[in-house]
N, C-alpha and C positions, 0 to 999 in steps of 0.2 A: 503096191506090189514090190516096187523098188527097195523100200525099207526092209521088207521081209527077206528079200533076196540077200542084201548086204549083211542082214543080222544072221542068218542062216549059214552063210559062208564063213562068218567070223567065229561061229560058236565053236568049231572044232579046235580053233587056235586056242581060245581061252581054256577048253577042257584040257589040252595037253600042257598048258603052262602050270596048272595045278594052283588054285586059289587058297585053299584052306591051310591055315597054320595054327598051332595051339594058340589060344588067347590067354592063357595062363590062370583062367578063372576056375572056380569050382562048381559053376552052375551048367556045364555041359555044352556051352556055346563056343564055338571056334570061328576064327576069322574067316569070313566068306570072301571079302574084298577089301584090301587095303590100298587106298589110292597111291598112284605113282606121282602125281602133281598136285592134287587137292590136298589142302591141310586141315579141313574142317569137317570131315566126315569119314566114317568107315562103317562096313557092314559085317555082321557075324551071323551065325546059323546054328541052330540045333534042331536036327530032324527037318520037319516041314516049316518050322518057325524061324523068322528072321528077326533081326534087330538093326535099326539104323540109328547111329550115334551122330549127333550134329553138335559141334562146338562153337560157342561164342557167335551165336546166329545174328546179331545186329551190332551196329556201331557202339562202342564203349563198353560191350559186354566182356567180362573177364571171368575166367574159371566157371564158365556157364556151359552146361551140357544138357542137351534134350535127348531122350531116348524114345524111339518109337518102334513098337511092336507090330510086325507085318504078320497077320495071322491068316492062314488058309481060309477060304470061304467055308470049307467043309466044316471047321471046328470054331468059326466065329459066332459070337453072339452079341447082340446089342447091349448086353448087360456088362461087357468088358470094359475096362476104363478107356477114357477118351484118347488115350495116346496108342491105342490099338486100332489098326486099320485093316479092313478086309481086303484080301488079295486073291486074284488079280483084280485090280480097281476097274470098275465098270463105268463110274460117273465121277468126274473130276471137275472142280473149279480152279482156275488158275488166277492168281492175283498179280502175276508178272507175265509179260510175253515171252520172257526167256523161258519160263516153266512150259509155255506151250511148245517152244522150240524143242525142249528135251522130250516132251511126249510125242511130237510129230516125228522126231528122228528115229524113234523106235517103232514107228508104224501104228500109233495107238491114238492119232488125232480125234478119231470118232468117239472116244471116251469123254471128251472136253463138252461140258454142257453149260458152263459159266465162266466168265472172264471179266476182269477189270479194263474198261476202256476198249470195247470192241471196235470202235472206230479206228484203232491203232494197231489192229492185228494184221499181220501180213501173210501168214500161212495160208495158201490158197484153200486147202480143205476146209479149214476152220472159217474162214471168210464165207464160203459157200454155206456152211452150217449156220452162220450168223444170219445171212440173208434168208435162209429157209426157216428161221425162228427156232433153230435147234440149239443155239448157244445164247444165253442170256447175259446182258451187261449187268454186273452186280455192283458197281461203284468202286471207290477207292479207299483204301487205307482206313483211316478213322471215319471216313464218310461212307463206309461200306453199308450196303443195304442188307441187314441182317435177315429181313424177311425174305428178300429175294434169294439169298444164299439157302436159307433153310427149305424154302418152297421147292428147290431143285433136288433135294434130298441127295446130296453127293455122298460118295464114299469118302471122300478127302477133299480138303481145300488146301492147295499148295499155297504158301504165303513166304513172305519176307518181312523181316523187321528192321526198320529204320533205326528205331530205339526201343527201349523197354516199355513204351506206351502201347505197343501192339498187344502186350499182355491182356489189357482190358478187352480188346477186340476178341481174342482168343477165348477168355472167360465167358463172354456173352454168346458166342457161337457154341461153346460146349454145353452151355445151359439149355440151348435150343437143340441139342443132340447132334451137332455138327463137329466132326472130326478134324483138325487142323494140323498140317505139318509144316514147320519152318525150314526153309532151305537157305544156306548161307552162301550160295554161289557168287553173288555180287561183291562179296568181300575177299574173294580169293585174289592173291597177289599176281597172278599171271593168267594168261587167256587160256592155257591148257588146264589149269586148276578149275576155272570156270566150267569148261567144256566137260571135264570129267564127271561133273554132277549128272550128266546123263545116266551114269551107271547107278547112282543113288535112286533116281526117279524110275529107271527101268526095273529095280528091284520091286516096286509096287505092282508091276506087271508080270513078275517072273520071268524078266527078260535081262536080268544082269549080267548074265554069262556072255551072250552075244554082244550086248552094249559095251562091255569091257573090251572085248576083243576089237570092236570098231573103233573104241576110242585109241587103243594101241596103234592101229593103223593110221589114224589121223595125226597122233603124236609123232610117228615117224616123219611123216610128210612136213609137219611144222618144224621139227627139230632140223631136218636138212636144210630148210630155208633159213632158220635162225642162225645156224652155224655160218652160213655165208654173210648174213647181215651183220653179225657180231664182229666178223673179220674185215669189214669194209674199211679201206684206208681212209676214204673220203666220206665225211659224216655230216650232211646238212643239218643246220640247227632248226628246230620245229617248236612252235608254240601252240598250246592247245586252249580251246574255248574261246570265250568272249565275255564282256562285261554282262553281269547280271544284277540288277538292283544296287548299283553303285559299288559292286565288288566283282572281282576277276578270280574265279577259282581255279587254282593251280593244283596239280596232282602231286602226291608224295613220291618219294623215290621208290617205295614199294608198291605203287599203284600199278594195275595190270596195263594201263595204257602207257605208262612210262616203260614198263617192260616190253611192250609191243615195239614202241619207237626204237629201243635199243636193238631188238631183234631184227628190226626192219633196216638197220643200218643207218640210223639218224641219232642225232643228239638233242634230247628235250631240253627247252629253255624254260627256266623259271620254277623248276622242280623244287618243292619243299623238302627240307632235310630228311624226315623220316615218316613213316607211316603208310598206310595204303589208301587213305582218304584224301579227297581234294579239299583244300582250305582256301578261304578268301585272302586275297592280298590287296593292298591300296592299289588304286588305278594308276598312279604315278609310277609305281614299281612295275605294274604290268606293262605300261606303255613303253618303258625302257627295255624290257624283255622283247616286246614286239619289235622294236627297232633292231634288235639283235638277230631275229629270226629270219632264215631264209624261206620257210615254208609256215603256213598257218593252216591248222586243222580244227574242225569242228566249230565254226564260228555261230553256235547256237542255231536259230531258225532262219538266219539270213541266208538268202540263195543267190545274190549277185554281189559283184565287187561295188556297184554303185550303192546298193543298200548298205554296205559296210561303210562307205564314205559318208553317207547321210546320217548314219547312226552316231558317228563322231568324226568331225572334219580332220582330227589328227591321225586317223587311220590312212589317210591318203599317203602319207610319207612312208608308210611301212614297206619294207623291201619286198614282202610276199604280195602285196597289193600291186606294188610298181611293176614287178616282173610276172605278175598274173600266176602266183603260186599258192593260191588258197583254194582248199578242198573240204568238202563236206560229205559225210557218210549218209548221203540222201538220195543215191542213185535208185535205190529200190525203196520207193516210198508209197504210203497209202494216200488216198485223196485228202484225207483229214491230217496229214502231217506225220503219220507214224513211220518209223524207219526200220526195215528189216535188218540193218546192222545189229539192233539191240535183240532179235529174235533169232533168225536162223544163223546170224553172224557168231552167236554165242556157242553153236555146235560145229562152226566151220572156222575155226581160228587160223587154219592154214591158208585158207582164202582171203580171210582179212589181212594176213601177213604178206601174202603175195600181192595183194592190192597196194599195201604201203610200199613194198619194195619197189614196185613199178613206179609209184610217184616219186620216190626218192633217187632211185637208180634205174631209170627207164632203159638204160643200155643193157641192163641184165636180161630183159624180157621185152624186146621191142614190139612183138606182135601180140602181146598179152592185152586183153580188154578187162579193165576193173569191173568188179561185181558190185561192191558196195560204195565205192567213192566216185565223186564226180568234181571236176574243176568249176570254180565260180567265174563267170565272165562279166 
């Protein structure tokens, strides 16, 4: 009920702002929603028909555009092309827990009937549905169980593409009559851009108007915090991640975590020159960065300082370990290791930012209790 109340209260704001602008085309479609922070989608409308445009939906994609037609159920037919989706969606499969968060935040979690890695799902209502046998685990990426997905008869599968190889997955599902929509939220350069995908997903439920207004409200809260963080005179140095298979992945300067740290009033260490993606660096280079960092965030699945020291004896000399300033985004975790940071955190970037500001500048909010982050002891 709380989701519906939020959306209903926000709908009037959206309507008053006016979303439609001429698209410049000759097919009668006009802009329904042009994002404020996201760079990889927009919505347009003609009568009861909507279209979602997604740009460069996987790493390495250039000049790639995907077009999805959101067709009202009253006029939908199974004979329509596979990029046409009946709306409002009644049965959805999510291949990312982030997509679950987008659907849950508009009060439509009951439409989710399949997911990848159900052990890692955090959303309470969806976990209840999993326990009750109402949501099926469909496997991962190229190891997806096509038969499991097809047997669920979903209206849509919300997917993401790490690279172009997912095209083969799409083709196979389409052959089985399953319609797939790729979302590019994980490639956005900032946390608000990722969160704004709630509007794109809401359009499949005819809830894009209240979702857009709700996004504007959380963006105001985020921007207020970020302004303070960007103006911080003292900026502690922070390193991200930990070694993985003899490499340490460092984010690019346009990566959303890099931007989050800057908005939190910190200075990321070891950031690569360009791009949104994380890239591997040599371990010796990473160790040098580690010795320069005041704080250490996201040390993979390690949950204690002792585990870090046992993983590599050189870690013991890291200032972040010496001064007990290592934090992980595991405060809200499932029994099998899933983290709600990657789920509800995607649609609550203002809360993630407040967590980080409390870590780096505790004097700003001495009574605040972090939601997603916890210190390692």
